[in-house]
C-alpha positions as CSV (number, residue, x, y, z in Angstrom):
1,L,0.0,0.0,0.0
2,G,3.0,2.3,0.4
3,L,1.8,3.7,3.7
4,L,5.4,3.9,5.0
5,A,7.2,4.7,1.8
6,D,8.5,8.0,3.0
7,A,8.9,7.0,6.7
8,D,12.2,6.8,8.5
9,Q,13.3,4.1,11.0
10,E,12.2,6.2,14.0
11,R,8.6,6.4,12.7
12,F,8.6,2.7,11.8
13,D,9.8,1.8,15.3
14,R,7.1,4.0,16.9
15,L,4.4,2.4,14.7
16,R,5.7,-1.1,15.4
17,F,5.7,-0.3,19.2
18,V,2.1,0.8,19.0
19,E,1.1,-2.2,17.0
20,V,2.7,-4.7,19.4
21,K,1.2,-2.9,22.4
22,H,-2.3,-2.8,20.9
23,G,-2.0,-6.4,19.8
24,R,-1.1,-7.5,23.3
25,I,-4.0,-5.6,24.8
26,A,-6.4,-7.0,22.1
27,M,-5.2,-10.6,22.9
28,L,-6.0,-10.0,26.6
29,A,-9.3,-8.3,25.8
30,T,-10.5,-11.1,23.6
31,L,-9.7,-13.7,26.2
32,G,-11.2,-11.6,28.9
33,Y,-14.4,-10.9,27.0
34,I,-15.0,-14.6,26.3
35,T,-14.0,-15.7,29.8
36,A,-16.4,-13.2,31.4
37,D,-19.3,-15.0,29.7
38,F,-18.4,-18.2,31.7
39,V,-16.8,-17.0,34.9
40,K,-18.6,-14.6,37.2
41,L,-17.2,-12.9,40.3
42,P,-19.3,-12.8,43.4
43,G,-21.5,-9.8,43.9
44,D,-24.5,-8.4,42.1
45,V,-22.4,-5.9,40.2
46,H,-20.6,-8.7,38.4
47,Q,-23.7,-10.6,37.3
48,V,-23.9,-8.9,33.9
49,S,-23.1,-9.9,30.4
50,S,-19.7,-8.9,28.9
51,F,-21.5,-6.4,26.7
52,A,-23.2,-4.7,29.7
53,A,-20.1,-4.8,31.9
54,H,-18.9,-1.3,30.9
55,D,-22.2,0.4,31.9
56,A,-22.3,-1.6,35.1
57,A,-18.6,-0.6,36.0
58,V,-19.4,3.1,35.3
59,K,-22.5,3.0,37.5
60,S,-20.7,1.3,40.4
61,G,-17.6,3.5,40.2
62,A,-15.3,0.6,39.3
63,M,-14.4,2.3,36.0
64,T,-12.6,5.0,37.9
65,Q,-10.4,2.5,39.6
66,I,-9.6,0.8,36.3
67,L,-8.7,4.1,34.8
68,I,-6.3,5.0,37.6
69,F,-4.6,1.6,37.5
70,I,-4.2,1.7,33.7
71,S,-2.9,5.2,33.9
72,I,-0.2,4.1,36.3
73,I,0.8,1.3,34.0
74,E,0.8,3.6,31.0
75,A,3.0,6.1,32.8
76,C,5.5,3.3,33.5
77,S,5.5,2.3,29.8
78,F,6.6,5.8,28.8
79,V,10.1,4.9,30.0
80,A,10.4,2.2,27.4
81,I,9.1,4.6,24.7
82,K,11.6,7.3,25.7
83,E,14.5,4.9,25.7
84,M,13.6,3.5,22.3
85,I,12.8,6.7,20.4
86,V,14.4,9.6,22.1
87,D,17.5,8.0,23.6
88,K,18.0,5.6,20.7
89,S,19.0,2.8,23.1
90,G,18.4,0.1,20.6
91,R,15.5,-1.3,22.6
92,K,13.1,-3.3,20.4
93,P,9.5,-2.3,20.1
94,G,7.5,-4.1,22.7
95,D,10.5,-4.8,24.9
96,Y,9.6,-3.7,28.4
97,A,12.5,-5.6,30.0
98,F,9.9,-7.3,32.3
99,D,9.7,-11.1,32.0
100,P,9.9,-12.6,35.5
101,L,8.7,-16.0,34.4
102,K,11.0,-16.2,31.4
103,F,8.2,-16.8,28.9
104,G,9.8,-14.5,26.3
105,K,11.8,-15.9,23.4
106,G,14.1,-12.9,23.2
107,D,15.1,-11.8,19.8
108,D,13.7,-14.8,17.9
109,P,12.2,-13.3,14.7
110,E,9.8,-16.2,14.3
111,W,8.3,-15.6,17.7
112,Q,8.1,-11.9,17.1
113,L,6.3,-12.5,13.8
114,K,3.9,-14.9,15.6
115,E,3.1,-12.3,18.2
116,L,2.4,-9.6,15.5
117,R,0.1,-11.9,13.6
118,N,-1.7,-13.1,16.7
119,G,-2.1,-9.5,17.8
120,R,-3.5,-8.4,14.5
121,L,-5.9,-11.3,14.6
122,A,-7.0,-10.5,18.1
123,M,-7.7,-6.8,17.1
124,L,-10.0,-8.0,14.4
125,A,-11.5,-10.8,16.6
126,F,-12.3,-8.4,19.5
127,S,-14.0,-5.9,17.2
128,G,-16.0,-8.7,15.5
129,I,-17.1,-10.2,18.8
130,V,-18.3,-6.8,20.2
131,T,-20.1,-6.1,16.9
132,Q,-21.8,-9.5,16.8
133,V,-23.0,-9.2,20.4
134,A,-24.3,-5.6,19.8
135,L,-26.2,-6.7,16.7
136,T,-27.6,-10.1,18.0
137,G,-27.6,-9.6,21.8
138,K,-26.4,-13.2,22.3
139,A,-23.6,-14.4,24.5
140,F,-20.9,-16.8,23.6
141,P,-20.8,-18.5,21.0
142,Y,-22.2,-15.2,19.6
143,F,-24.5,-16.6,16.9
């Protein structure tokens, strides 16, 4: 498509960083959305569908807590962005230097490509799931 024909390495790295980050979030969101249809936490506030969970969280005030926690995590991630783009440290996109369980495969290009592809699929899957639920009103398996 030529979308990055005139882009330099810095712009490419920034876009790749954003793509990896959004892909990881989408993978977690897809898993969480489907899981929430099967597993319910105790309490009346949690006894809603995945689709209605946002409105329930806003009404109960839980969305404010979620926003605060996510903001703290985002603030910590700015260190990685600054090191990669401003300081030109050689840090790879998506490398937060946090892997306490040693699940990461390091610089293996095959695993990086798999993560990109799965992230792209998850972004499409999540948007498809939410659209399907909004149109049909049915829970998992959404048809």
